[in-house]
KELOKOL-961066 format. One record per atom (N, C-alpha, C): atom name; z, y, x. Coordinates in Angstrom, 2 decimals, padded with zeros to 5 digits. Each point is the difference from the previous one (the first is absolute). Example, Ala and Ser with C-alpha at 12.3 -4.5 7.8 and 13.67 -1.06 7.14 Angstrom:
2
+------+---------+---------+---------+
! atom !      pz !      py !      px !
+------+---------+---------+---------+
!    N !  007.80 ! -005.69 !  013.19 !
!   CA !  000.00 !  001.19 ! -000.89 !
!    C !  000.00 !  001.20 !  000.90 !
!    N ! -000.72 !  001.05 ! -000.35 !
!   CA !  000.06 !  001.19 !  000.82 !
!    C !  000.73 !  001.09 ! -000.77 !
+------+---------+---------+---------+
***
This chain:
144
+------+---------+---------+---------+
! atom !      pz !      py !      px !
+------+---------+---------+---------+
!    N !  000.00 ! -001.17 !  000.83 !
!   CA !  000.00 !  001.17 ! -000.83 !
!    C !  000.00 !  001.24 !  000.88 !
!    N ! -000.71 !  001.04 ! -000.48 !
!   CA ! -000.08 !  001.26 !  000.73 !
!    C ! -000.07 !  001.16 ! -000.98 !
!    N !  000.10 !  001.21 !  000.55 !
!   CA ! -000.12 !  001.22 ! -000.80 !
!    C ! -001.24 !  000.72 !  000.49 !
!    N ! -000.90 !  000.30 ! -000.93 !
!   CA ! -001.23 !  000.74 !  000.32 !
!    C !  000.09 !  001.36 ! -000.67 !
!    N ! -000.37 !  001.04 !  000.73 !
!   CA !  000.08 !  001.36 ! -000.54 !
!    C ! -001.39 !  000.63 !  000.00 !
!    N ! -000.41 !  000.45 ! -001.18 !
!   CA ! -001.20 !  000.83 ! -000.15 !
!    C !  000.43 !  001.37 !  000.53 !
!    N ! -000.18 !  000.20 !  001.31 !
!   CA !  000.68 !  001.09 !  000.70 !
!    C ! -000.63 !  001.37 ! -000.15 !
!    N ! -001.21 !  000.11 ! -000.52 !
!   CA ! -000.62 !  001.31 ! -000.17 !
!    C !  000.79 !  000.81 ! -001.02 !
!    N !  000.73 !  000.98 !  000.46 !
!   CA !  000.76 !  000.87 ! -000.89 !
!    C !  001.26 ! -000.60 ! -000.57 !
!    N !  000.50 ! -001.08 !  000.55 !
!   CA !  001.21 ! -000.64 ! -000.52 !
!    C !  001.25 !  000.73 !  000.52 !
!    N !  000.86 !  000.51 ! -000.90 !
!   CA !  001.17 !  000.76 !  000.44 !
!    C !  001.22 ! -000.86 !  000.35 !
!    N ! -000.08 ! -001.32 ! -000.16 !
!   CA !  001.18 ! -000.84 !  000.23 !
!    C ! -000.22 ! -001.02 !  001.12 !
!    N ! -000.82 !  000.34 !  000.97 !
!   CA ! -000.28 ! -000.93 !  001.09 !
!    C !  001.26 ! -000.29 !  000.81 !
!    N !  000.71 !  001.04 !  000.40 !
!   CA !  001.20 ! -000.18 !  000.83 !
!    C !  001.04 ! -000.86 ! -000.72 !
!    N !  000.27 !  000.31 ! -001.26 !
!   CA !  000.98 ! -000.76 ! -000.78 !
!    C ! -000.41 ! -001.47 ! -000.11 !
!    N ! -001.28 ! -000.22 ! -000.24 !
!   CA ! -000.49 ! -001.37 ! -000.16 !
!    C !  000.15 ! -000.79 !  001.29 !
!    N ! -000.35 !  000.60 !  001.12 !
!   CA !  000.13 ! -000.68 !  001.29 !
!    C !  001.46 ! -000.35 !  000.27 !
!    N !  000.90 !  000.95 ! -000.23 !
!   CA !  001.43 ! -000.24 !  000.23 !
!    C !  000.52 ! -001.16 ! -000.85 !
!    N ! -000.35 !  000.00 ! -001.27 !
!   CA !  000.50 ! -001.03 ! -000.91 !
!    C ! -000.61 ! -001.36 !  000.31 !
!    N ! -001.28 ! -000.03 !  000.32 !
!   CA ! -000.66 ! -001.27 !  000.34 !
!    C !  000.59 ! -000.56 !  001.29 !
!    N !  000.23 !  000.87 !  000.96 !
!   CA !  000.59 ! -000.44 !  001.28 !
!    C !  001.37 ! -000.61 ! -000.24 !
!    N !  000.81 !  000.64 ! -000.86 !
!   CA !  001.33 ! -000.53 ! -000.31 !
!    C ! -000.09 ! -001.37 ! -000.66 !
!    N ! -001.09 ! -000.23 ! -000.74 !
!   CA ! -000.20 ! -001.29 ! -000.67 !
!    C ! -000.72 ! -001.01 !  000.89 !
!    N ! -000.38 !  000.44 !  001.20 !
!   CA ! -000.68 ! -000.90 !  000.92 !
!    C ! -001.46 ! -000.24 ! -000.31 !
!    N ! -000.63 !  000.94 ! -000.69 !
!   CA ! -001.41 ! -000.16 ! -000.38 !
!    C ! -000.91 !  000.90 !  000.83 !
!    N ! -001.16 ! -000.51 !  000.39 !
!   CA ! -000.96 !  000.84 !  000.71 !
!    C ! -000.65 !  001.00 ! -000.96 !
!    N ! -000.42 !  001.14 !  000.57 !
!   CA ! -000.63 !  001.06 ! -000.78 !
!    C ! -001.37 !  000.29 !  000.57 !
!    N ! -000.97 !  000.14 ! -000.90 !
!   CA ! -001.37 !  000.31 !  000.39 !
!    C ! -000.41 !  001.29 ! -000.71 !
!    N ! -000.32 !  001.04 !  000.80 !
!   CA ! -000.51 !  001.26 ! -000.54 !
!    C ! -001.51 ! -000.06 !  000.04 !
!    N ! -000.65 !  000.35 ! -001.09 !
!   CA ! -001.46 !  000.03 ! -000.02 !
!    C ! -000.42 !  001.40 ! -000.44 !
!    N ! -000.78 !  000.65 !  000.85 !
!   CA ! -000.42 !  001.37 ! -000.28 !
!    C ! -001.45 !  000.19 !  000.46 !
!    N ! -000.61 !  001.10 ! -000.43 !
!   CA ! -001.35 !  000.27 !  000.48 !
!    C !  000.04 !  001.00 !  001.16 !
!    N ! -001.14 !  000.28 !  000.56 !
!   CA ! -000.06 !  000.81 !  001.21 !
!    C !  000.45 !  001.44 ! -000.20 !
!    N !  000.11 !  000.47 ! -001.23 !
!   CA !  000.50 !  001.36 ! -000.22 !
!    C !  001.53 !  000.04 ! -000.06 !
!    N !  000.64 ! -001.16 !  000.05 !
!   CA !  001.47 ! -000.08 ! -000.04 !
!    C !  000.55 ! -000.92 !  001.08 !
!    N ! -000.56 !  000.04 !  001.17 !
!   CA !  000.43 ! -000.91 !  001.07 !
!    C !  001.48 !  000.22 !  000.29 !
!    N !  000.74 ! -001.11 !  000.07 !
!   CA !  001.44 !  000.11 !  000.26 !
!    C !  000.49 ! -001.23 !  000.73 !
!    N !  001.06 !  000.18 !  000.72 !
!   CA !  000.72 ! -001.09 !  000.65 !
!    C !  001.47 !  000.20 ! -000.32 !
!    N !  000.67 ! -001.05 ! -000.39 !
!   CA !  001.43 !  000.07 ! -000.28 !
!    C !  000.69 ! -001.17 !  000.68 !
!    N !  001.12 !  000.30 !  000.61 !
!   CA !  000.78 ! -001.06 !  000.62 !
!    C !  000.47 ! -000.96 ! -001.09 !
!    N ! -000.13 ! -001.28 !  000.26 !
!   CA !  000.43 ! -001.00 ! -000.96 !
!    C ! -001.09 ! -000.46 ! -000.94 !
!    N ! -001.22 !  000.49 !  000.21 !
!   CA ! -001.11 ! -000.39 ! -000.88 !
!    C ! -001.29 ! -000.13 !  000.80 !
!    N ! -000.83 ! -000.92 ! -000.43 !
!   CA ! -001.35 ! -000.12 !  000.55 !
!    C ! -000.92 !  000.88 ! -000.83 !
!    N ! -000.94 !  000.67 !  000.65 !
!   CA ! -000.93 !  000.88 ! -000.71 !
!    C ! -001.42 ! -000.52 !  000.11 !
!    N ! -000.69 ! -000.02 ! -001.12 !
!   CA ! -001.43 ! -000.30 ! -000.04 !
!    C ! -000.68 !  001.26 ! -000.52 !
!    N ! -000.96 !  000.50 !  000.77 !
!   CA ! -000.74 !  001.19 ! -000.39 !
!    C ! -001.43 ! -000.43 ! -000.35 !
!    N ! -000.45 !  000.41 ! -001.17 !
!   CA ! -001.35 ! -000.36 ! -000.46 !
!    C ! -000.84 !  001.27 ! -000.13 !
!    N ! -001.31 ! -000.19 ! -000.03 !
!   CA ! -000.91 !  001.13 ! -000.18 !
!    C !  000.21 !  000.63 ! -001.37 !
!    N ! -000.30 !  001.30 ! -000.07 !
!   CA !  000.09 !  000.69 ! -001.29 !
!    C ! -001.02 ! -000.60 ! -000.95 !
!    N !  000.34 ! -000.01 ! -001.25 !
!   CA ! -000.92 ! -000.50 ! -001.01 !
!    C !  000.76 ! -000.28 ! -001.28 !
!    N ! -000.68 !  000.09 ! -001.10 !
!   CA !  000.63 ! -000.24 ! -001.29 !
!    C !  000.63 ! -001.38 ! -000.03 !
!    N !  001.29 ! -000.04 ! -000.17 !
!   CA !  000.77 ! -001.25 ! -000.13 !
!    C ! -000.01 ! -000.88 !  001.24 !
!    N ! -000.38 !  000.53 !  001.16 !
!   CA ! -000.05 ! -000.80 !  001.22 !
!    C !  001.38 ! -000.56 !  000.35 !
!    N !  001.02 !  000.83 ! -000.08 !
!   CA !  001.37 ! -000.45 !  000.29 !
!    C !  000.41 ! -001.07 ! -001.00 !
!    N ! -000.31 !  000.23 ! -001.27 !
!   CA !  000.39 ! -000.94 ! -001.05 !
!    C ! -000.56 ! -001.40 !  000.25 !
!    N ! -001.26 ! -000.08 !  000.37 !
!   CA ! -000.62 ! -001.31 !  000.20 !
!    C !  000.54 ! -000.71 !  001.22 !
!    N !  000.25 !  000.73 !  001.07 !
!   CA !  000.61 ! -000.62 !  001.19 !
!    C !  001.40 ! -000.50 ! -000.34 !
!    N !  000.75 !  000.83 ! -000.71 !
!   CA !  001.37 ! -000.38 ! -000.36 !
!    C !  000.01 ! -001.23 ! -000.90 !
!    N ! -000.77 !  000.02 ! -001.07 !
!   CA !  000.05 ! -001.11 ! -000.96 !
!    C ! -000.48 ! -001.30 !  000.63 !
!    N ! -000.88 !  000.07 !  000.98 !
!   CA ! -000.44 ! -001.21 !  000.68 !
!    C !  001.09 ! -000.61 !  000.87 !
!    N !  001.04 !  000.76 !  000.28 !
!   CA !  001.11 ! -000.51 !  000.81 !
!    C !  001.21 ! -000.42 ! -000.82 !
!    N ! -000.02 !  000.26 ! -001.29 !
!   CA !  001.14 ! -000.33 ! -000.87 !
!    C !  000.07 ! -001.50 ! -000.24 !
!    N !  001.20 ! -000.53 !  000.16 !
!   CA !  000.31 ! -001.39 ! -000.30 !
!    C !  001.03 ! -000.01 ! -001.15 !
!    N !  000.10 ! -001.10 ! -000.74 !
!   CA !  001.01 ! -000.06 ! -001.06 !
!    C !  001.39 !  000.36 !  000.53 !
!    N !  000.68 !  000.88 ! -000.74 !
!   CA !  001.35 !  000.41 !  000.37 !
!    C !  000.06 !  001.23 !  000.88 !
!    N ! -001.14 !  000.43 !  000.58 !
!   CA !  000.00 !  001.20 !  000.83 !
!    C !  000.31 !  001.22 ! -000.86 !
!    N !  000.65 !  000.98 !  000.60 !
!   CA !  000.33 !  001.25 ! -000.68 !
!    C ! -001.02 !  001.04 !  000.43 !
!    N ! -000.56 !  000.72 ! -000.97 !
!   CA ! -001.00 !  001.03 !  000.28 !
!    C !  000.48 !  001.33 ! -000.56 !
!    N !  000.08 !  001.01 !  000.86 !
!   CA !  000.39 !  001.34 ! -000.42 !
!    C ! -001.28 !  000.81 ! -000.18 !
!    N ! -000.28 !  000.40 ! -001.24 !
!   CA ! -001.22 !  000.76 ! -000.31 !
!    C !  000.20 !  000.80 ! -001.27 !
!    N ! -000.72 !  001.10 ! -000.08 !
!   CA ! -000.02 !  000.76 ! -001.25 !
!    C ! -001.32 ! -000.20 ! -000.75 !
!    N ! -000.85 ! -000.88 !  000.54 !
!   CA ! -001.32 ! -000.26 ! -000.57 !
!    C !  000.08 ! -001.14 ! -001.02 !
!    N ! -000.29 !  000.31 ! -001.25 !
!   CA !  000.08 ! -001.02 ! -001.06 !
!    C ! -000.97 ! -001.14 !  000.22 !
!    N ! -001.20 !  000.31 !  000.48 !
!   CA ! -000.98 ! -001.05 !  000.25 !
!    C !  000.47 ! -000.97 !  001.08 !
!    N !  000.55 !  000.53 !  001.08 !
!   CA !  000.54 ! -000.85 !  001.06 !
!    C !  001.20 ! -000.80 ! -000.51 !
!    N !  000.81 !  000.62 ! -000.83 !
!   CA !  001.14 ! -000.72 ! -000.58 !
!    C ! -000.49 ! -001.18 ! -000.84 !
!    N ! -001.06 !  000.21 ! -000.78 !
!   CA ! -000.54 ! -001.07 ! -000.84 !
!    C ! -000.54 ! -001.14 !  000.87 !
!    N ! -000.70 !  000.34 !  001.08 !
!   CA ! -000.52 ! -001.05 !  000.90 !
!    C !  001.16 ! -000.74 !  000.69 !
!    N !  001.05 !  000.72 !  000.33 !
!   CA !  001.18 ! -000.62 !  000.61 !
!    C !  000.64 ! -000.98 ! -000.97 !
!    N !  000.14 !  000.40 ! -001.25 !
!   CA !  000.57 ! -000.90 ! -001.01 !
!    C ! -000.85 ! -001.26 ! -000.15 !
!    N ! -001.33 !  000.17 !  000.04 !
!   CA ! -000.89 ! -001.15 ! -000.13 !
!    C !  000.19 ! -000.99 !  001.15 !
!    N !  000.44 !  000.50 !  001.14 !
!   CA !  000.25 ! -000.87 !  001.16 !
!    C !  001.47 ! -000.41 !  000.09 !
!    N !  000.76 !  000.26 ! -001.07 !
!   CA !  001.41 ! -000.35 ! -000.13 !
!    C !  000.90 !  000.73 !  001.01 !
!    N ! -000.45 !  001.22 !  000.37 !
!   CA !  000.83 !  000.88 !  000.81 !
!    C !  000.91 !  000.82 ! -000.91 !
!    N !  000.86 !  000.81 !  000.62 !
!   CA !  000.96 !  000.82 ! -000.75 !
!    C ! -000.25 !  001.47 !  000.33 !
!    N ! -000.75 !  000.71 ! -000.85 !
!   CA ! -000.28 !  001.41 !  000.28 !
!    C !  001.08 !  000.93 ! -000.56 !
!    N !  000.29 !  001.06 !  000.75 !
!   CA !  000.97 !  001.02 ! -000.40 !
!    C ! -000.58 !  001.36 !  000.42 !
!    N !  000.23 !  001.04 ! -000.81 !
!   CA ! -000.51 !  001.31 !  000.40 !
!    C !  001.09 !  000.80 !  000.71 !
!    N ! -000.36 !  001.17 !  000.52 !
!   CA !  000.90 !  000.80 !  000.80 !
!    C !  001.16 !  000.59 ! -000.80 !
!    N ! -000.08 ! -000.07 ! -001.31 !
!   CA !  001.09 !  000.48 ! -000.85 !
!    C !  000.87 ! -001.13 ! -000.54 !
!    N ! -000.27 ! -001.22 !  000.45 !
!   CA !  000.82 ! -001.13 ! -000.40 !
!    C ! -000.50 ! -000.79 ! -001.19 !
!    N ! -001.14 !  000.37 ! -000.56 !
!   CA ! -000.54 ! -000.79 ! -001.11 !
!    C ! -000.52 ! -001.31 !  000.55 !
!    N !  000.48 ! -001.09 ! -000.54 !
!   CA ! -000.49 ! -001.32 !  000.38 !
!    C ! -001.11 ! -000.36 ! -000.98 !
!    N ! -001.19 ! -000.18 !  000.53 !
!   CA ! -001.13 ! -000.37 ! -000.85 !
!    C !  000.16 ! -001.46 ! -000.42 !
!    N ! -000.43 ! -000.30 ! -001.22 !
!   CA !  000.11 ! -001.36 ! -000.50 !
!    C ! -001.14 ! -000.28 ! -000.97 !
!    N ! -000.11 ! -001.25 ! -000.40 !
!   CA ! -001.00 ! -000.35 ! -001.01 !
!    C !  000.29 !  000.71 ! -001.31 !
!    N !  001.24 !  000.42 ! -000.21 !
!   CA !  000.38 !  000.68 ! -001.24 !
!    C ! -000.41 !  001.47 ! -000.05 !
!    N ! -000.17 !  000.64 !  001.17 !
!   CA ! -000.32 !  001.43 ! -000.03 !
!    C ! -001.36 !  000.36 !  000.61 !
!    N ! -000.63 ! -000.90 !  000.72 !
!   CA ! -001.21 !  000.37 !  000.74 !
!    C ! -001.19 !  000.33 ! -000.91 !
!    N ! -000.16 ! -000.72 ! -001.11 !
!   CA ! -001.14 !  000.28 ! -000.88 !
!    C !  000.07 !  001.43 ! -000.55 !
!    N !  001.18 !  000.42 ! -000.44 !
!   CA !  000.15 !  001.36 ! -000.54 !
!    C ! -000.25 !  001.05 !  001.09 !
!    N !  000.48 ! -000.26 !  001.20 !
!   CA ! -000.22 !  000.94 !  001.11 !
!    C ! -001.48 !  000.11 !  000.34 !
!    N ! -000.70 ! -001.12 !  000.05 !
!   CA ! -001.45 !  000.02 !  000.29 !
!    C ! -000.75 !  000.72 ! -001.12 !
!    N !  000.42 ! -000.21 ! -001.24 !
!   CA ! -000.65 !  000.66 ! -001.13 !
!    C !  000.20 !  001.51 !  000.08 !
!    N !  001.21 !  000.43 !  000.35 !
!   CA !  000.26 !  001.44 !  000.09 !
!    C ! -000.81 !  000.61 !  001.15 !
!    N ! -000.17 ! -000.74 !  001.10 !
!   CA ! -000.82 !  000.49 !  001.11 !
!    C ! -001.45 !  000.14 ! -000.45 !
!    N ! -000.51 ! -000.98 ! -000.75 !
!   CA ! -001.37 !  000.03 ! -000.50 !
!    C ! -000.20 !  001.19 ! -000.94 !
!    N !  000.96 !  000.22 ! -000.89 !
!   CA ! -000.09 !  001.11 ! -000.95 !
!    C !  000.00 !  001.34 !  000.74 !
!    N !  000.85 !  000.14 !  001.00 !
!   CA !  000.06 !  001.24 !  000.77 !
!    C ! -001.32 !  000.25 !  000.73 !
!    N ! -000.60 ! -001.06 !  000.52 !
!   CA ! -001.28 !  000.14 !  000.70 !
!    C ! -001.08 !  000.49 ! -000.97 !
!    N ! -000.02 ! -000.55 ! -001.21 !
!   CA ! -000.98 !  000.42 ! -000.99 !
!    C !  000.18 !  001.47 ! -000.36 !
!    N !  001.25 !  000.44 ! -000.12 !
!   CA !  000.28 !  001.41 ! -000.32 !
!    C ! -000.52 !  000.90 !  001.12 !
!    N !  000.28 ! -000.38 !  001.26 !
!   CA ! -000.45 !  000.79 !  001.14 !
!    C ! -001.53 !  000.03 !  000.08 !
!    N ! -000.65 ! -001.13 ! -000.26 !
!   CA ! -001.46 ! -000.06 !  000.07 !
!    C ! -000.65 !  000.87 ! -001.07 !
!    N !  000.68 !  000.21 ! -001.11 !
!   CA ! -000.56 !  000.83 ! -001.05 !
!    C !  000.38 !  001.47 !  000.16 !
!    N !  000.60 !  000.34 !  001.15 !
!   CA !  000.33 !  001.39 !  000.29 !
!    C !  001.42 !  000.40 ! -000.33 !
!    N !  000.77 ! -000.91 ! -000.52 !
!   CA !  001.39 !  000.30 ! -000.34 !
!    C !  000.89 !  000.05 !  001.24 !
!    N !  001.16 !  000.58 ! -000.17 !
!   CA !  000.96 !  000.10 !  001.10 !
!    C !  001.32 ! -000.62 ! -000.43 !
!    N !  000.65 ! -000.62 !  000.96 !
!   CA !  001.29 ! -000.62 ! -000.25 !
!    C !  001.01 !  000.52 !  001.01 !
!    N !  001.27 ! -000.08 ! -000.35 !
!   CA !  001.05 !  000.38 !  000.94 !
!    C !  000.07 ! -001.04 !  001.10 !
!    N !  000.37 !  000.44 !  001.19 !
!   CA !  000.18 ! -000.92 !  001.12 !
!    C !  001.35 ! -000.71 ! -000.13 !
!    N !  000.31 ! -000.83 !  000.99 !
!   CA !  001.27 ! -000.72 ! -000.04 !
!    C !  001.18 !  000.95 !  000.16 !
!    N !  001.14 ! -000.41 ! -000.53 !
!   CA !  001.21 !  000.82 !  000.11 !
!    C !  000.45 !  000.03 !  001.45 !
!    N !  000.68 !  001.07 !  000.37 !
!   CA !  000.54 !  000.14 !  001.34 !
!    C !  001.09 ! -001.06 !  000.21 !
!    N !  000.04 ! -000.59 !  001.20 !
!   CA !  001.02 ! -001.01 !  000.31 !
!    C !  001.37 !  000.63 ! -000.03 !
!    N !  000.95 ! -000.80 ! -000.49 !
!   CA !  001.40 !  000.44 ! -000.07 !
!    C !  000.86 ! -000.99 !  000.76 !
!    N !  001.19 !  000.39 !  000.40 !
!   CA !  000.91 ! -000.94 !  000.67 !
!    C !  000.24 ! -001.26 ! -000.84 !
!    N ! -000.02 !  000.14 ! -001.30 !
!   CA !  000.18 ! -001.14 ! -000.90 !
!    C ! -001.11 ! -001.04 !  000.20 !
!    N ! -001.21 !  000.45 !  000.30 !
!   CA ! -001.11 ! -000.93 !  000.24 !
!    C !  000.28 ! -000.85 !  001.24 !
!    N !  000.52 !  000.62 !  001.05 !
!   CA !  000.33 ! -000.75 !  001.21 !
!    C !  001.11 ! -001.02 ! -000.27 !
!    N !  001.00 !  000.41 ! -000.78 !
!   CA !  001.10 ! -000.90 ! -000.33 !
!    C ! -000.51 ! -001.20 ! -000.79 !
!    N ! -000.84 !  000.26 ! -000.99 !
!   CA ! -000.53 ! -001.09 ! -000.83 !
!    C ! -000.89 ! -000.93 !  000.83 !
!    N ! -000.79 !  000.57 !  000.91 !
!   CA ! -000.84 ! -000.83 !  000.87 !
!    C !  000.88 ! -000.93 !  000.82 !
!    N !  001.00 !  000.56 !  000.68 !
!   CA !  000.87 ! -000.80 !  000.86 !
!    C !  000.71 ! -001.09 ! -000.81 !
!    N !  000.47 !  000.35 ! -001.17 !
!   CA !  000.72 ! -000.95 ! -000.86 !
!    C ! -000.92 ! -001.16 ! -000.41 !
!    N ! -001.19 !  000.32 ! -000.46 !
!   CA ! -000.90 ! -001.05 ! -000.48 !
!    C ! -000.59 ! -000.82 !  001.15 !
!    N ! -000.25 !  000.64 !  001.13 !
!   CA ! -000.47 ! -000.77 !  001.16 !
!    C !  001.10 ! -000.94 !  000.47 !
!    N !  001.23 !  000.47 ! -000.01 !
!   CA !  001.14 ! -000.86 !  000.40 !
!    C !  000.09 ! -001.21 ! -000.94 !
!    N ! -000.19 !  000.20 ! -001.29 !
!   CA !  000.02 ! -001.11 ! -000.96 !
!    C ! -001.11 ! -001.01 !  000.31 !
!    N ! -001.19 !  000.49 !  000.32 !
!   CA ! -001.11 ! -000.90 !  000.34 !
!    C !  000.32 ! -000.78 !  001.28 !
!    N !  000.51 !  000.72 !  001.01 !
!   CA !  000.32 ! -000.65 !  001.27 !
!    C !  001.11 ! -001.04 ! -000.16 !
!    N !  000.96 !  000.29 ! -000.86 !
!   CA !  001.10 ! -000.95 ! -000.24 !
!    C ! -000.51 ! -001.28 ! -000.66 !
!    N ! -000.92 !  000.14 ! -000.93 !
!   CA ! -000.58 ! -001.15 ! -000.68 !
!    C ! -000.85 ! -000.85 !  000.94 !
!    N ! -000.56 !  000.67 !  001.01 !
!   CA ! -000.85 ! -000.70 !  000.96 !
!    C !  000.88 ! -000.81 !  000.90 !
+------+---------+---------+---------+
***
């Protein structure tokens, strides 16, 4: 078992590495060339820029039981299909019970944008988001 992080723009990389290390799990950061990074305690894979390039490299490395940190609903759905455990940076654990609604809302938002409509962006991160992430990641790590 390992922890894979969709590292492009992920605000909880440090927390994830610390918690995975405490649980004795290896961490793999996957990012594109516009977000090159190295972090102690994690292996980094850098891929060429391209639509969903990071997602495809990451999902090809997921094994059943692996934990994936991502805010991308599509990647979360592919992770679930491979029996991985996806969680977002705010602590939401993706599941078969919530992924269809999330994908549908993403599809609806895309249609609105394509027709010229505008939507609000994501809410600003709060300390509560970090707490919830740590709590839910700890629960996943404990079950593993």
